[in-house]
C-alpha positions as CSV (number, residue, x, y, z in Angstrom):
1,X,16.5,-15.6,5.6
2,X,13.5,-15.0,7.9
3,X,10.6,-12.5,7.8
4,X,8.1,-10.7,9.9
5,X,4.7,-10.1,8.2
6,X,2.7,-7.3,9.5
7,X,-1.0,-7.6,8.5
8,X,-0.8,-11.2,7.5
9,X,-4.6,-11.7,7.4
10,X,-5.3,-9.1,4.7
11,X,-5.2,-9.5,0.9
12,X,-1.4,-8.9,0.5
13,X,-0.6,-10.5,3.8
14,X,-2.2,-13.8,2.9
15,X,-0.4,-13.9,-0.4
16,X,2.8,-13.1,1.4
17,X,2.3,-16.1,3.6
18,X,1.8,-18.2,0.5
19,X,4.9,-16.9,-1.1
20,X,7.0,-17.4,2.0
21,X,5.8,-21.0,2.3
22,X,6.5,-21.8,-1.3
23,X,9.9,-20.2,-1.3
24,X,10.9,-21.8,2.0
25,X,11.3,-18.4,3.8
26,X,11.1,-18.7,7.6
27,X,8.4,-16.5,9.1
28,X,9.4,-15.4,12.5
29,X,6.3,-13.4,13.5
30,X,2.8,-12.3,12.3
31,X,0.4,-9.6,13.1
32,X,-3.2,-8.8,12.4
33,X,-5.9,-6.2,13.2
34,X,-8.5,-8.5,14.8
35,X,-8.9,-11.6,12.6
36,X,-7.3,-13.9,15.2
37,X,-9.0,-17.0,13.8
38,X,-6.9,-16.8,10.6
39,X,-3.9,-15.5,12.5
40,X,-3.9,-18.6,14.7
41,X,-4.2,-20.9,11.7
42,X,-1.2,-19.1,10.1
43,X,0.8,-19.1,13.3
44,X,0.5,-22.8,13.8
45,X,1.1,-23.6,10.1
46,X,4.3,-21.5,9.9
47,X,5.6,-22.3,13.4
48,X,6.2,-18.6,14.3
49,X,7.7,-17.4,17.5
50,X,5.5,-14.3,18.1
51,X,2.2,-12.8,17.1
52,X,0.3,-9.6,17.7
53,X,-3.2,-8.2,17.3
54,X,-3.7,-4.5,17.1
55,X,-7.1,-4.9,18.7
56,X,-6.4,-5.5,22.4
57,X,-9.5,-7.6,23.1
58,X,-8.6,-9.8,20.1
59,X,-5.0,-10.1,21.4
60,X,-6.4,-11.4,24.7
61,X,-8.4,-14.0,22.8
62,X,-5.4,-14.9,20.8
63,X,-3.3,-15.5,23.9
64,X,-5.9,-18.0,25.1
65,X,-6.2,-19.7,21.7
66,X,-2.4,-20.2,21.5
67,X,-1.9,-21.0,25.2
68,X,-0.8,-24.5,24.3
69,X,2.2,-23.2,22.3
70,X,5.4,-21.2,23.1
71,X,4.3,-18.4,20.8
72,X,4.7,-15.0,22.5
73,X,1.7,-12.7,22.1
74,X,1.8,-8.9,21.9
75,X,-1.1,-6.5,22.2
76,X,-2.1,-3.3,20.5
77,X,-0.2,-0.9,18.2
78,X,2.5,-0.5,20.8
79,X,2.8,-4.2,21.1
80,X,3.3,-4.5,17.3
81,X,6.1,-2.0,17.5
82,X,7.6,-3.9,20.5
83,X,7.4,-7.2,18.5
84,X,9.4,-5.6,15.7
85,X,12.1,-4.1,18.0
86,X,12.5,-6.8,20.6
87,X,14.4,-9.4,18.6
88,X,17.1,-6.9,17.7
89,X,17.9,-6.5,21.4
90,X,16.9,-9.8,23.1
91,X,16.8,-12.3,20.2
92,X,13.5,-13.4,21.7
93,X,12.3,-15.4,18.7
94,X,14.2,-18.6,19.6
95,X,17.3,-17.1,18.0
96,X,15.5,-16.5,14.8
97,X,16.1,-12.8,14.1
98,X,14.3,-11.6,11.0
99,X,16.0,-10.1,8.0
100,X,13.1,-8.2,6.5
101,X,9.7,-6.8,7.7
102,X,6.8,-6.9,5.2
103,X,4.3,-4.2,6.0
104,X,0.9,-5.1,4.7
105,X,-1.1,-3.3,7.4
106,X,-3.8,-1.2,5.7
107,X,-4.3,2.5,6.4
108,X,-2.5,5.0,8.6
109,X,-2.1,2.2,11.2
110,X,0.9,1.0,9.1
111,X,2.9,4.2,9.8
112,X,4.3,3.6,13.3
113,X,5.2,-0.1,12.6
114,X,7.0,1.0,9.4
115,X,9.1,3.5,11.3
116,X,9.7,1.0,14.1
117,X,11.0,-1.5,11.5
118,X,13.3,1.1,10.0
119,X,14.6,2.3,13.3
120,X,15.3,-1.4,14.2
121,X,17.5,-1.6,11.1
122,X,15.3,-3.9,9.0
123,X,14.9,-3.6,5.2
124,X,11.2,-3.0,4.7
125,X,9.0,-4.6,2.0
126,X,6.3,-1.9,1.9
127,X,2.8,-2.7,0.7
128,X,1.1,0.1,2.6
129,X,0.3,3.2,0.5
130,X,-0.7,5.5,3.3
131,X,2.8,5.4,4.9
132,X,4.4,7.1,1.9
133,X,1.4,9.3,1.0
134,X,1.1,10.8,4.4
135,X,4.7,10.6,5.7
136,X,6.9,9.9,2.7
137,X,9.5,12.6,3.6
138,X,9.8,11.3,7.1
139,X,9.9,7.6,6.2
140,X,12.5,8.1,3.5
141,X,14.7,10.3,5.7
142,X,14.6,7.6,8.5
143,X,15.5,4.9,6.0
144,X,18.4,6.9,4.7
145,X,19.7,7.7,8.2
146,X,19.5,4.0,9.2
147,X,20.9,2.7,5.9
148,X,17.9,0.4,5.2
149,X,16.1,-0.3,2.0
150,X,12.5,0.4,1.2
151,X,11.4,-2.3,-1.2
152,X,8.1,-1.5,-2.9
153,X,5.5,-4.3,-3.2
154,X,2.9,-2.3,-5.2
155,X,3.0,-3.7,-8.8
156,X,3.7,-0.3,-10.3
157,X,6.5,0.7,-8.0
158,X,8.0,-2.8,-8.1
159,X,8.1,-2.5,-11.8
160,X,9.9,0.9,-11.6
161,X,12.3,-0.5,-9.1
162,X,13.1,-3.4,-11.4
163,X,13.6,-1.1,-14.4
164,X,15.6,1.6,-12.6
165,X,19.1,0.6,-13.8
166,X,20.4,4.1,-14.2
167,X,18.7,6.4,-11.7
168,X,21.0,9.3,-12.5
169,X,19.7,9.3,-16.1
170,X,15.9,9.1,-15.6
171,X,13.8,11.4,-17.7
172,X,10.3,10.2,-16.7
173,X,8.5,7.6,-14.7
174,X,5.4,6.2,-16.4
175,X,2.8,4.6,-14.2
176,X,0.3,2.4,-15.8
177,X,-3.4,2.2,-14.7
178,X,-6.0,-0.3,-15.6
179,X,-8.6,2.4,-15.8
180,X,-10.9,0.4,-13.4
181,X,-14.4,-0.8,-14.2
182,X,-15.7,2.6,-15.4
183,X,-13.1,3.4,-18.0
184,X,-14.7,5.6,-20.7
185,X,-17.6,6.5,-18.5
186,X,-18.7,10.1,-17.6
187,X,-19.8,11.4,-14.2
188,X,-23.4,11.2,-15.4
189,X,-22.8,7.5,-16.1
190,X,-21.3,6.9,-12.7
191,X,-23.8,8.8,-10.7
192,X,-25.8,5.7,-9.9
193,X,-23.0,3.3,-9.5
194,X,-23.4,0.8,-6.6
195,X,-20.7,-0.6,-4.3
196,X,-21.1,-4.0,-5.9
197,X,-20.4,-2.5,-9.4
198,X,-17.4,-0.5,-8.1
199,X,-15.9,-3.5,-6.5
200,X,-15.7,-5.3,-9.8
201,X,-12.2,-4.6,-10.9
202,X,-11.3,-6.0,-14.4
203,X,-7.9,-7.4,-13.6
204,X,-6.8,-7.4,-10.0
205,X,-8.2,-9.0,-6.8
206,X,-7.6,-6.5,-4.0
207,X,-9.1,-5.3,-0.7
208,X,-12.3,-3.2,-0.8
209,X,-10.8,0.2,-0.3
210,X,-8.0,-0.1,-2.9
211,X,-10.5,-1.6,-5.3
212,X,-12.8,1.5,-5.0
213,X,-9.8,3.8,-5.2
214,X,-8.8,2.1,-8.4
215,X,-12.2,2.7,-9.9
216,X,-12.0,6.5,-9.1
217,X,-8.2,6.7,-10.1
218,X,-7.5,7.8,-6.5
219,X,-5.3,4.7,-6.2
220,X,-3.2,6.0,-9.1
221,X,-3.0,9.4,-7.5
222,X,-1.6,7.8,-4.4
223,X,0.9,6.0,-6.5
224,X,2.1,9.3,-8.1
225,X,2.8,10.6,-4.6
226,X,4.5,7.3,-3.6
227,X,6.7,7.4,-6.7
228,X,7.7,11.0,-6.0
229,X,8.9,10.0,-2.5
230,X,10.4,6.6,-3.3
231,X,12.4,7.8,-6.2
232,X,12.9,11.5,-5.2
233,X,11.5,12.8,-8.4
234,X,9.1,15.7,-9.0
235,X,5.6,15.0,-10.2
236,X,6.1,16.9,-13.5
237,X,8.3,13.9,-14.4
238,X,5.8,11.3,-13.4
239,X,3.1,10.4,-15.9
240,X,0.1,8.1,-15.9
241,X,-1.1,6.1,-18.9
242,X,-4.2,3.9,-18.9
243,X,-3.3,0.3,-20.0
244,X,-6.3,-1.9,-19.9
245,X,-4.6,-5.2,-20.2
246,X,-2.5,-4.7,-17.0
247,X,0.5,-6.5,-18.6
248,X,3.0,-3.6,-18.5
249,X,3.1,-2.6,-14.9
250,X,5.1,0.6,-15.3
251,X,8.0,2.1,-17.3
252,X,11.1,4.2,-16.9
253,X,12.1,6.6,-19.6
254,X,15.8,7.6,-19.8
255,X,17.4,10.8,-21.1
256,X,18.3,9.0,-24.4
257,X,14.5,8.4,-24.9
258,X,14.8,4.6,-24.3
259,X,11.9,3.3,-22.2
260,X,12.3,0.2,-20.1
261,X,9.2,-1.7,-19.0
262,X,8.4,-4.6,-16.7
263,X,5.8,-7.0,-18.1
264,X,4.1,-9.9,-16.4
265,X,0.6,-11.4,-15.8
266,X,-1.2,-9.3,-13.1
267,X,-0.4,-11.3,-10.0
268,X,0.8,-9.7,-6.7
269,X,2.8,-12.8,-5.8
270,X,5.5,-11.8,-8.3
271,X,5.9,-8.3,-6.6
272,X,5.9,-9.9,-3.1
273,X,8.4,-12.5,-4.2
274,X,10.8,-9.9,-5.7
275,X,10.7,-7.8,-2.6
276,X,11.3,-10.7,-0.2
277,X,14.2,-12.2,-2.2
278,X,15.8,-9.0,-3.4
279,X,18.6,-8.6,-4.6
280,X,18.1,-12.1,-6.0
281,X,15.2,-13.6,-7.9
282,X,13.3,-16.8,-7.1
283,X,11.7,-19.3,-9.4
284,X,8.3,-18.0,-10.6
285,X,5.2,-18.6,-8.6
286,X,3.0,-17.0,-11.3
287,X,2.0,-18.0,-14.8
288,X,4.3,-17.4,-17.8
289,X,3.5,-14.4,-20.0
290,X,2.6,-15.3,-23.6
291,X,2.2,-12.1,-25.6
292,X,0.9,-13.9,-28.7
293,X,-2.0,-15.2,-26.6
294,X,-2.7,-11.6,-25.4
295,X,-2.6,-10.3,-28.9
296,X,-2.4,-6.6,-28.3
297,X,-1.6,-4.0,-25.7
298,X,-3.5,-0.7,-25.6
299,X,-2.8,2.7,-24.1
300,X,-4.9,5.8,-23.4
301,X,-4.5,9.2,-21.7
302,X,-6.2,9.3,-18.3
303,X,-9.5,11.2,-18.0
304,X,-8.8,13.9,-15.5
305,X,-12.2,15.6,-16.0
306,X,-14.5,12.6,-15.1
307,X,-12.0,11.1,-12.6
308,X,-10.8,14.3,-10.8
309,X,-9.1,12.6,-7.9
310,X,-6.0,11.8,-9.9
311,X,-5.4,15.5,-10.6
312,X,-6.2,16.3,-7.0
313,X,-3.4,14.0,-5.9
314,X,-0.9,15.8,-8.2
315,X,-2.0,19.0,-6.6
316,X,-1.7,17.7,-3.1
317,X,1.8,16.4,-3.7
318,X,2.9,19.9,-4.9
319,X,1.4,21.6,-1.9
320,X,2.2,20.2,1.6
321,X,2.1,17.4,4.1
322,X,-1.3,18.7,5.3
323,X,-2.7,18.4,1.8
324,X,-1.5,14.8,1.4
325,X,-2.7,13.7,4.9
326,X,-6.1,15.3,4.1
327,X,-6.2,13.5,0.8
328,X,-5.7,10.1,2.4
329,X,-7.9,10.7,5.4
330,X,-10.9,12.1,3.5
331,X,-10.7,9.4,0.9
332,X,-10.7,6.6,3.5
333,X,-13.8,8.1,5.2
334,X,-15.5,8.7,1.9
335,X,-14.9,5.2,0.5
336,X,-16.1,3.7,3.8
337,X,-19.3,5.8,3.7
338,X,-19.9,4.8,0.0
339,X,-19.5,1.1,0.9
340,X,-22.0,1.6,3.7
341,X,-24.5,3.1,1.2
342,X,-24.5,6.5,3.0
343,X,-23.2,8.5,0.0
344,X,-23.2,8.1,-3.8
345,X,-20.2,7.2,-5.9
346,X,-19.6,10.7,-7.3
347,X,-19.9,12.1,-3.8
348,X,-16.5,10.4,-3.0
349,X,-14.5,12.8,-5.2
350,X,-16.6,15.8,-4.2
351,X,-16.1,15.1,-0.5
352,X,-12.4,14.5,-0.8
353,X,-11.9,17.6,-3.0
354,X,-13.7,19.8,-0.5
355,X,-11.5,18.6,2.4
356,X,-8.2,18.9,0.5
357,X,-9.0,22.3,-1.0
358,X,-9.9,23.5,2.5
359,X,-6.7,22.2,4.1
360,X,-4.3,24.9,5.3
361,X,-0.8,24.1,4.0
362,X,1.6,22.9,6.7
363,X,4.5,20.4,6.8
364,X,4.8,18.0,9.7
365,X,8.1,17.0,11.3
366,X,7.1,13.9,13.3
367,X,4.9,10.9,13.3
368,X,2.7,12.0,16.2
369,X,1.7,15.2,14.3
370,X,0.9,13.3,11.1
371,X,-1.4,10.9,13.0
372,X,-3.1,13.8,14.9
373,X,-3.6,15.6,11.6
374,X,-5.1,12.4,10.1
375,X,-7.6,12.3,12.9
376,X,-8.5,16.0,12.4
377,X,-9.1,15.6,8.7
378,X,-11.3,12.5,9.3
379,X,-13.5,14.5,11.6
380,X,-13.6,17.4,9.1
381,X,-14.7,14.9,6.4
382,X,-17.6,13.6,8.5
383,X,-18.6,17.1,9.7
384,X,-19.0,18.2,6.1
385,X,-21.9,15.7,5.8
386,X,-23.4,16.9,9.1
387,X,-26.8,15.3,9.9
388,X,-26.9,13.3,6.7
389,X,-24.9,10.5,8.3
């Protein structure tokens, strides 16, 4: 098989490159935002046929850097979508048409490429939360129409996917959460939290935004919305349990009250490998789980009072596309401001809550409207802070 990796220079993307190399999966094309130094290194190492950079000036530099090769260079968001679609019509990658597209682009920027991959008929290994949070109905409808699979890369949704043997008999989906670095803390305790402290996740190594979101439980809220869309199940049948050891990655409870769980050491390479090789399994790239060494597994109810963004996500999912787009847009801006030291840690949840509660409920029928709404809610988030920025 062969693969296109979108966002190959990020946290998930670099791990996907590692997995592909170790499993002998041909990589046909790579994309990045602007980190062309790493992209060039990856492109030469993997012998890809095409590359793209979302940043147009970076794409120009990449074209110069790879001028001694036959690698075709694409530029901008439109170029990324063209890179995805072109092999289906022209077989332009030296006859190497990809079988799957892995979407590891972060943020709302992953939406158009995901839809382009679906429309081109690729199965999509999806590591981009924002795509399903903001446009889950649209994305899943496109996938159903084109007859392609959406293969989740998130550890929780990969776990559910692996446990979902009888989808017609599901009673509940149970998403596990590590609880982040501030488990057991109150809002008084977290009022003075610094970005450095919030970036200290106890079990996972992730990008800055998802790490902060994990600490506020916003990340788990996004996963509730994703699960509702991926598995077409209402949120009153999706529960969250805090599991500090991050060994059980999620569970499916069936109508006979049997619960099936997926267990492994916390390592994204397992989820990536499963998505890339599905419906098969490859030899393990991660460590073997030894439960006797771990000793015990613990579980707790989530703290909705001190970590209100999880409850806000449940509320947004029950409301409208506008509420979900507002949730994602406001959170991205708030986290960015926190990392820049412009707002406090508790201000993240207060700012996001204000934007979502103020959103007028509306459902969007197309990608352009979702992206426009995303821009509007980002501006509204910034405007709430006024002259303090």
